[in-house]
C-alpha positions in Angstrom: -43.8 -17.6 -15.3 -46.5 -17.7 -12.0 -49.3 -15.5 -12.7 -49.6 -12.1 -11.1 -51.6 -9.8 -9.5 -51.0 -7.0 -12.8 -52.4 -4.5 -10.8 -50.3 -4.7 -8.2 -47.4 -5.2 -9.8 -47.5 -2.1 -11.9 -48.0 0.0 -8.7 -45.1 -2.0 -7.5 -42.9 -1.1 -10.3 -44.2 2.0 -11.0 -42.9 3.2 -7.3 -39.5 1.5 -8.5 -38.5 2.8 -11.7 -41.0 5.5 -12.1 -42.0 8.7 -11.4 -41.6 8.6 -7.6 -39.0 6.9 -7.0 -36.2 8.6 -9.4 -38.2 12.3 -9.9 -37.6 15.4 -8.3 -38.9 16.7 -5.5 -37.4 19.9 -6.9 -38.7 20.0 -11.0 -36.7 22.1 -13.2 -38.5 25.4 -14.2 -40.1 25.3 -18.4 -37.8 24.7 -20.7 -37.9 25.3 -24.7 -38.2 22.0 -25.2 -41.4 21.9 -22.4 -42.8 24.8 -25.1 -42.9 22.2 -28.0 -44.2 19.0 -25.9 -48.3 19.8 -26.1 -49.4 18.6 -28.8 -48.4 15.3 -31.0 -47.1 16.9 -33.6 -46.1 20.6 -34.6 -45.0 22.6 -37.0 -41.4 23.6 -36.9 -39.3 26.1 -39.9 -36.0 26.3 -39.9 -33.5 28.7 -42.0 -30.7 28.5 -42.5 -27.5 28.8 -45.9 -29.2 24.9 -46.5 -25.7 23.8 -49.0 -23.3 25.1 -46.4 -25.1 23.3 -43.6 -26.2 19.8 -45.4 -22.8 19.7 -47.1 -21.0 19.8 -44.4 -20.2 15.8 -42.9 -17.7 16.2 -40.9 -20.2 18.1 -37.7 -17.5 20.2 -37.0 -18.6 23.4 -37.6 -21.5 25.4 -35.5 -23.7 27.2 -38.5 -26.4 30.4 -38.0 -30.3 29.8 -38.1 -33.0 30.7 -37.0 -35.6 28.5 -36.0 -40.1 29.7 -35.8 -42.8 28.0 -34.4 -46.1 28.3 -32.1 -46.3 27.5 -28.7 -49.4 26.2 -27.3 -51.3 29.6 -26.5 -50.3 30.2 -29.9 -47.4 32.6 -30.1 -45.3 32.8 -32.7 -41.8 31.5 -31.5 -38.3 32.7 -33.4 -35.3 32.1 -31.9 -31.1 33.0 -33.2 -29.7 29.8 -32.7 -26.9 27.8 -33.8 -26.7 24.2 -35.8 -24.6 21.5 -36.8 -25.1 18.4 -38.6 -24.7 15.2 -36.2 -24.3 11.0 -36.1 -21.5 9.4 -37.4 -24.1 7.5 -39.6 -26.7 9.3 -40.9 -24.5 12.2 -41.4 -22.8 10.3 -43.5 -25.4 8.7 -45.6 -28.3 11.1 -46.1 -27.6 12.9 -49.6 -29.7 15.8 -49.0 -31.0 16.7 -44.9 -29.2 14.5 -42.7 -29.9 14.8 -39.1 -28.7 18.0 -36.9 -27.7 19.6 -33.7 -29.7 22.7 -32.4 -27.8 25.2 -29.6 -30.2 27.6 -27.8 -28.2 31.2 -26.7 -28.8 30.1 -22.6 -28.5 34.1 -21.8 -31.9 34.4 -24.6 -33.6 31.2 -22.9 -33.5 33.0 -19.6 -34.3 36.6 -20.9 -37.2 34.7 -21.6 -37.7 33.2 -18.3 -36.6 29.3 -19.4 -34.6 27.0 -18.2 -31.0 27.7 -19.6 -31.6 23.8 -21.5 -30.6 24.5 -24.9 -28.9 21.4 -26.9 -31.3 19.6 -28.6 -30.9 16.6 -31.5 -33.0 16.7 -34.4 -33.6 13.6 -35.6 -34.9 12.3 -39.6 -34.4 9.8 -41.8 -32.9 10.3 -45.0 -34.0 7.7 -47.0 -35.1 8.6 -50.4 -38.9 7.6 -50.5 -40.2 9.9 -49.0 -43.1 8.1 -47.6 -41.0 5.0 -46.7 -39.0 7.7 -44.7 -41.5 9.0 -42.2 -43.1 5.1 -41.7 -39.6 4.4 -40.5 -38.2 8.0 -38.3 -42.8 7.1 -36.8 -41.8 3.4 -35.9 -38.5 4.8 -33.9 -40.9 7.8 -32.0 -42.6 5.0 -31.2 -39.3 2.7 -29.4 -39.0 5.9 -27.7 -42.4 6.3 -26.5 -42.8 2.7 -25.0 -39.5 3.4 -22.8 -41.2 6.5 -22.0 -44.5 4.0 -20.7 -41.5 2.2 -18.5 -40.3 4.8 -16.6 -39.0 8.6 -16.5 -35.8 7.8 -17.3 -36.0 8.0 -20.4 -35.3 10.7 -23.3 -38.6 12.6 -24.3 -39.6 13.6 -27.9 -41.2 15.4 -29.9 -42.4 15.2 -33.5 -42.2 17.9 -35.5 -43.2 19.1 -39.8 -40.4 20.7 -40.6 -39.6 23.0 -43.2 -36.2 23.9 -44.2 -36.3 27.6 -45.4 -33.0 28.0 -47.8 -31.6 31.8 -45.9 -30.0 32.7 -49.4 -32.3 31.9 -52.3 -35.7 31.5 -50.0 -36.1 27.9 -51.8 -38.1 25.7 -49.1 -38.0 21.5 -48.1 -39.8 19.7 -46.2 -39.7 16.8 -43.5 -40.5 15.1 -40.9 -38.6 14.8 -37.5 -38.7 14.6 -34.2 -36.6 16.3 -31.6 -34.5 14.7 -28.1 -34.8 16.2 -25.1 -31.9 18.0 -24.0 -29.9 15.2 -21.4 -29.0 18.2 -19.0 -33.3 18.8 -18.6 -33.2 14.7 -18.8 -30.6 14.9 -15.9 -33.0 18.2 -13.7 -36.3 16.2 -14.3 -34.9 12.9 -12.4 -32.9 14.6 -9.7 -28.8 12.7 -10.7 -26.1 13.9 -11.8 -23.5 14.6 -14.6 -21.4 12.0 -15.3 -17.5 13.6 -16.9 -16.2 10.6 -18.5 -17.2 7.1 -17.7 -15.0 4.3 -17.5 -15.7 0.7 -17.1 -16.9 -0.2 -13.9 -18.1 -3.0 -11.6 -20.9 -3.7 -12.1 -22.5 -2.6 -8.3 -21.9 0.8 -9.2 -25.0 0.7 -11.6 -28.2 1.2 -9.8 -29.1 -2.8 -11.1 -32.5 -2.8 -11.1 -33.2 0.0 -14.4 -30.2 -1.5 -15.6 -31.4 -4.5 -16.3 -34.2 -2.6 -17.2 -33.0 -1.3 -19.9 -31.6 -5.0 -21.0 -34.8 -6.6 -21.4 -36.2 -3.4 -23.3 -33.1 -3.5 -26.0 -33.6 -7.0 -26.2 -37.8 -6.9 -26.8 -36.6 -4.3 -29.2 -33.5 -6.6 -30.7 -31.7 -4.1 -31.2 -27.7 -5.2 -30.4 -26.3 -1.2 -31.7 -26.4 -0.3 -27.8 -23.2 -1.5 -25.3 -23.5 -0.4 -21.6 -19.5 -0.7 -20.7 -18.6 0.7 -24.2 -20.6 4.3 -24.7 -22.5 2.9 -27.2 -25.7 4.5 -28.0 -25.6 5.3 -24.0 -25.4 8.2 -22.3 -25.0 7.5 -19.2 -26.0 9.3 -15.5 -25.3 9.5 -11.9 -28.2 9.8 -9.0 -27.8 8.2 -5.2 -23.5 7.0 -6.2 -25.2 5.3 -8.7 -24.7 4.8 -12.8 -27.7 5.1 -14.8 -27.4 3.7 -18.1 -30.1 6.0 -20.6 -30.0 4.5 -24.2 -31.5 5.8 -27.2 -30.8 6.0 -31.4 -33.3 2.9 -31.7 -32.7 2.5 -35.7 -30.9 -0.3 -36.0 -33.8 -2.4 -33.6 -35.1 -5.2 -35.1 -38.8 -3.6 -34.0 -37.8 -0.8 -36.7 -37.1 -2.4 -39.5 -34.5 -0.2 -41.0 -34.0 -1.4 -44.7 -30.0 -0.3 -43.2 -30.6 -2.8 -40.5 -27.4 -4.8 -40.3 -27.2 -8.0 -38.1 -25.0 -8.8 -35.5 -23.6 -11.6 -36.7 -20.9 -12.2 -34.0 -23.9 -13.0 -31.8 -25.0 -15.5 -34.0 -27.8 -13.5 -35.4 -29.1 -14.1 -38.4 -32.3 -12.2 -39.4 -33.8 -9.4 -37.1 -36.3 -11.7 -35.0 -33.2 -12.7 -33.4 -32.4 -11.1 -29.9 -29.6 -11.6 -28.1 -30.1 -9.8 -24.8 -26.5 -7.7 -24.0 -27.3 -6.5 -20.9 -24.9 -7.7 -17.7 -26.7 -10.6 -16.0 -26.8 -13.9 -18.0 -29.1 -15.9 -15.8 -32.9 -15.6 -16.7 -33.5 -15.8 -13.0 -31.8 -12.1 -11.9 -34.2 -10.6 -14.3 -37.6 -11.6 -13.4 -38.5 -7.9 -12.1 -37.3 -6.4 -15.4 -39.6 -9.3 -17.5 -42.7 -8.5 -15.0 -42.4 -5.0 -15.8 -42.4 -5.6 -19.6 -45.4 -8.0 -18.9 -47.2 -6.1 -16.7 -46.7 -2.8 -19.8 -47.4 -4.8 -22.6 -50.4 -3.1 -23.3 -49.7 0.1 -22.9 -47.1 -0.2 -25.3 -49.0 -1.7 -27.8 -51.5 1.0 -27.0 -49.3 3.2 -27.9 -48.0 1.8 -31.2 -52.4 1.3 -32.5 -52.8 5.1 -31.7 -50.4 6.1 -34.1 -52.8 6.8 -37.0 -50.4 8.7 -39.0 -48.2 5.5 -39.4 -49.8 2.7 -41.9 -52.1 0.8 -40.3 -49.7 -2.5 -41.7 -47.0 -1.0 -40.2 -48.6 -0.6 -37.1 -49.9 -4.1 -37.5 -46.5 -5.1 -38.2 -45.1 -3.8 -34.6 -47.6 -5.3 -32.6 -46.3 -8.6 -34.4 -42.8 -8.1 -33.7 -43.5 -6.9 -29.9 -46.0 -10.4 -30.2 -42.9 -13.2 -31.1 -41.0 -12.1 -27.6 -44.0 -12.4 -25.6 -45.2 -15.2 -26.7 -41.5 -15.9 -25.2 -41.0 -14.6 -23.0 -39.1 -17.4 -20.8 -36.9 -18.5 -23.4 -34.6 -14.9 -23.5 -30.4 -15.7 -25.5 -27.9 -14.9 -24.1 -24.4 -14.6 -25.5 -21.3 -15.0 -23.5 -19.4 -12.4 -21.3 -19.8 -9.5 -24.8 -19.9 -6.3 -22.1 
């Protein structure tokens, strides 16, 4: 790749992908996510009937719960909400604490002077070893934060130390997790509209520069558990009559290296280091701007990993080493033919 003036490139790409190009001038009112999102990790207590909820593997019922936390001013917040189990893979595989969806009452939010963004995913990991589960969760959290470094068109996330309290017995258990921003707030934040249903559409209907960035980021992190046209771990929104495929759910990425990671043999993958590009464009010269975007933000992404002191040093070093294997061969992209 030719030498590049990285300062000018970062400035140009920020205008293309960042807040200036895609933000909404009329930002939405503060939502409850903003009450959480003031420091790296906050303490949250969830009180509900643990046996009733955690034994529900179908995820078809909503259950009453209470959530308690302190906001930035130290004021205690108590909310009556509904919860349900979520996540097809993790809901079935988690023996004790499957991931949850938290649903606030819109009327309660409005009464508190908050925007009515009410629907949040709580991500947890459920392997038996507590420390290993924490490491895995932090690596997926950092993957979200890395994508935040590249573009505002991305889900914000908030780390939480969770205390589950059984409403029947008073017994408690603790776990780390992270909350994902409500899609409605993401849309409001970037000035996008909801897409009720997306059928397979022509590439030209997508915002292609953003779509290429998504594809290259997934390539960087070694993720094959996604798909643009078949709604695999993608949420679609629309801005200026163009489709934006916003990615989520990165636990199957090679960067995260979950113990349940499966190789995508249909793409010839035999190890997590076998990256495969699964975006639209299958010519490297069409991806130049997205590739340069990753290069321009390389140090930002590395710093995000290195600053996560809750993650063991060895795990941080492994993540950096994995990213190095991309940047050392950034022009050797491996394509697959017409997979989409």
